[in-house]
C-alpha positions as CSV (number, residue, x, y, z in Angstrom):
1,M,19.7,0.7,138.3
2,P,16.6,1.4,136.2
3,Y,15.7,4.8,135.1
4,A,12.1,6.0,134.5
5,Y,10.3,8.9,133.0
6,V,6.9,9.7,134.6
7,A,4.3,11.6,132.6
8,A,0.6,12.2,132.8
9,D,-1.8,12.1,129.7
10,L,-5.0,13.9,129.1
11,N,-7.1,11.2,130.8
12,D,-5.1,11.8,134.1
13,A,-3.3,8.5,133.7
14,L,0.2,8.1,135.2
15,I,2.5,6.6,132.6
16,I,5.9,5.1,133.6
17,I,8.4,4.7,130.8
18,D,11.6,2.7,131.2
19,I,14.5,4.9,129.8
20,S,17.3,2.6,131.1
21,D,18.2,2.3,127.3
22,P,17.6,5.8,125.9
23,S,17.6,4.4,122.3
24,N,14.8,2.1,123.2
25,P,12.3,3.6,125.7
26,T,9.5,1.2,126.7
27,L,6.2,1.5,128.5
28,Q,6.6,-0.1,131.8
29,W,3.3,0.6,133.6
30,T,0.1,2.7,133.4
31,W,-2.0,3.8,136.4
32,W,-5.3,5.7,136.5
33,P,-6.6,7.3,139.7
34,G,-8.7,4.9,141.7
35,W,-7.3,1.8,139.9
36,R,-5.3,-0.7,141.9
37,P,-3.3,-3.4,140.0
38,R,-3.6,-7.0,141.3
39,V,0.0,-7.8,140.4
40,R,2.9,-5.5,140.1
41,S,4.2,-5.7,136.7
42,S,7.9,-4.7,137.1
43,P,8.9,-5.0,140.8
44,G,12.3,-3.4,140.2
45,L,10.8,-0.2,138.7
46,V,7.2,-0.1,140.1
47,A,7.9,-1.1,143.7
48,R,9.7,2.1,144.2
49,G,7.0,3.9,142.1
50,A,5.5,7.3,142.4
51,G,3.1,6.5,145.2
52,R,1.1,9.7,146.0
53,V,1.7,12.3,143.4
54,P,1.1,15.9,144.7
55,G,-1.9,17.5,142.8
56,W,-3.5,14.2,141.9
57,E,-5.7,14.0,144.9
58,K,-9.3,14.5,143.4
């Protein structure tokens, strides 16, 4: 089962980092408010993604 760390940066981007292997964290996906990806980049991790994040409605 994949594990992910979700963080926001100063530009309001949602950043999903795969920490399944704690010794090798990797960037899985980045999302900005209003941006919709054409293709999901990591179905196992992103399909269950954050969806609506409280406080991000602008």
